[in-house]
Each structure stands twice: as structure tokens, then as C-alpha cells.
C-alpha angles and dihedrals in degrees: 000000000000092000092050091053090049090049094061096039109120094012125115088259092060105113098173093106127208104262130121102025088203131008117241139175090236091057090048089051092051093049100040114017109046098069092107093052111091100184127075094206092059091050091051092051093049092044092054092046091051091050092050089051093058095043104266099139099223107154099163135022136173138187121201121198134181109219138194097238127139092229106026130059091195150329138237127211116202129193128182130179110287096020113129093191132037118248110235121201126179125210128211126230109276095039088109088068097050121108090240093058096040090053095055138094088236090066089050091055093046088052093057110281112142094204138009119191133172130186103220095194096072114131094223106066089187085079088073104107095190132045089232090070091059089051092051091047089053087055088057093248117152109196138024131192133175130190134180119248107214116215127184118307094017097297107162124213127164142233124189134188131193128192131216095192120111107262092019123238118356122221088259091054092050091050090051092049093047090053088060094059100081090047092047089050092058095040095048098041093055093049095041091053089050089052091046092049091051092045094048092048092048089048096051105030105019134252101286096043090046091055090049092051094046088050089058106270093140102119117111109252094019114134145092141253111253135175113240146163105238128210124188119182131185133184116236124232093001093143090058091047090050091053095047104043133059116264096251092050091050092051091048091050092049094047091049090051093049091048089054093049102036104045094062091045093053092040090059098045102269122138123223105219098181148346112230106197101286094353138073140206120214136171135200107204113228089225081090106070089210094054097114093043090049091051090054091049089050092054093049093050092044090052090052091047092050090049090054090046091051091052088056091045090054091052090053094045094249131138120280108241121232127186145183126222128195121194130190139149132221147096118317134182106243116194150066119339129166144067127328092269105025120054135180122205102216146118129267136174143097092294090060090048092054092051089050093050091049090053090053090048090060088076091057100044094037095231118126097217127039125182131190122241089242091060095043091052093048091047091047091223101125093125090060095048136077119221112229094184132245121319130190109237123205113266095011124109100212127045115253123230107238130203134189133189114274117268092277089044089223117167120209104237094215096047 
């Protein structure tokens, strides 16, 4: 049997493969025992600690990932000897064009290099091509190596290791580290895709809806009835602005407006369910006893933010933005609605319709924020509101009592 195996070794029938070069417990751990660990940074820390324990002189390691995040181009995880947690830094779009990034081994890897290595013990420090090498030398590190981690469809991410041992990494150490790369590819790609899925869902449907979807709420019609304070907002005269201004200016105006409206809502526990052109729909679930109060605080802060935005718009010769807000409270159906293949996770019901009609009514009564009597009573803020009377609303049988902020539109902070 032994001779027959030897006979085919090296032939085209040899199916033994070339990885790993040498079996190890650490490799077994990476492939079989990290399935319960969700976070890449924790895996990197434990991996480095395990290597130190068996004599692989890794004193510093980093992982660099490009993400699909609306704010961040990518992230870096850093571990040094003695750290019990990885240090995570995020990088904005445009960092790839900065002098710091361009003068780095990371840029070299992203541009196609399959390996970057630097002996940090050289006597002539002028040999250091990148500023990073001088920093590593100052940390008493002796060797540095970086490799790409190839994810699906040619996506390149990076892992680096640095040694603190005299003489740096030996050939045996390098072989060991290279054997980790295929395992790190699998381990990181799975977790990075999980992070991206969560990020994309949070970005497009909001934090609560994204958790519901990730938990399996993907069946059409699935959902629940919840009590909520509802806010619907719409930008006034946006069609005219769109026709008058260049596309990029319009987009910048709209993004500035949404920043002003959305940040206070999310800050106070509201959830943006959807953007509807130049409008938005948000809810404050009544499971929070302060939901109505938080909605009022959101409106006040949003008004202040829009005022600040308009001051800047005036300075730049742009249009002053006006808006209408409708507020109501009641039960809504919260869940999946749509076709067989395209769903929207949103809220529907008569309470949503009333909030929408109140927002439309702001155009008629010339008040930017209108609130239903039901909301005002639940919020306990009658003394800060002005009754405008009862109004018939389209599609509703009975007129609805409508309130607006007092002339100064001052909200009582402890409502």
C-alpha cells in the first residue's frame, strides 16, 4: 500500500493537494471551532494569542476590510501584544486618496501586490519606503509582512503580521502564517457578509425592521399590530426646486433636509420606515412610555436643524426649505406587504392614513405641524397646543380635531 501511494505521488492522479503545508491545532480551531463567534475582531485577538502561546512571535496584527456602508469605505482591526480586545477604526470615503494611505503598504496590496514584507532591523532606516515602517521600528518590532485575503469575485482585503523576535519571522513561521490565509479567507468572508447584510438592511429599512427580517420575518403578510405615534413629513415645493436647480444641488438640498429631520427622530428612539421621494414615514412604538414625548422633542430639534440649514442655504443663494408634518397615534399593522417577490417592511392602517391627511392639511391651514386630538391627549401636552377646530379629512367619516403648536411653537420639555 505504501509503495502504491508513493508511485502516484507527484503524478496527475495525485489528489492529496498542497494545503495545509503542515497540520496544526490552530488551523483546526479556525476551521472547526469559531462558528459560534460572530465578530472578526474577537477571532483575530484569540488567533494571535494562540500563536504567541506556541512560539509564533506575532506582536502586532491588522485586518483591513472594505465595507458596503453609507458612511465608511472600510475598517481596520488592530491587535498588539497584551490587548484583550481588538482596536477597530473606520475610514471615510476619500481616505484612499490621502497622502497617508497612498504612502502605505496597504495601498500596495490593494493595487495588486501579492505580498509586502519589510525587515525592520536594517541599519539604514532610509531604506524604509513607508512611514509605517518607522513607526513599527519605534515599537521595537523586527519584521512586517502583509498579504491579500481574497474574497468572492476578486474582492481584496488584507491581513498583516509583525514580529518582535530578533531576526523577525523564520521561514517556518512564514509557512505557518501562509497556511492560515485560506482559513482566514473563509472565516472573514462569512462574517463580513453577515455584517454587510445587517448594515445594508439597517441602511435601507431601519434598525428594528432589519432585526425582524434577519430573524426570519420574510413571509408576505407576516407582521403584528402595534401601537405607535406616527409622524409623516413632506417637503414643500420640491417639484419646483427640482425643475429650477441642477441635479447635484437638488440632491445636496434633499440630503441636508433629511439629515435635519432624521437625526433627531433616530436620536429619540423613532424609526424611519421609508423615504417617499421628498417625504418620510416614522413611528415611535408605544412600548416606550415616553414615545409621544420623544416625538415632540424630535420635531423641536428637527425644526431647529432646518432653521440652521436654511440660514446656510440663504448664504449660498439656495431655496429656503419648507415642510409639513402630520402626527397621529394609534394601532398600525407592522410587517411585510407587497408582491410575491418584492416586499416592503412598513406600517399600514387607518392611523397612518390620518397622519398622512394631517400632513396634507398643513398646506391648507398654513401651519407646518398638525397633530390629532388623540395624540395631544396621549402626550398630555394640551397646554402647549392651539386647537384649530375639527376638519373633515379625505376618506374619513368623522371630522378630526386638529391642533398646532402655539404661536411661538414652544414645546414643554417635560410634557
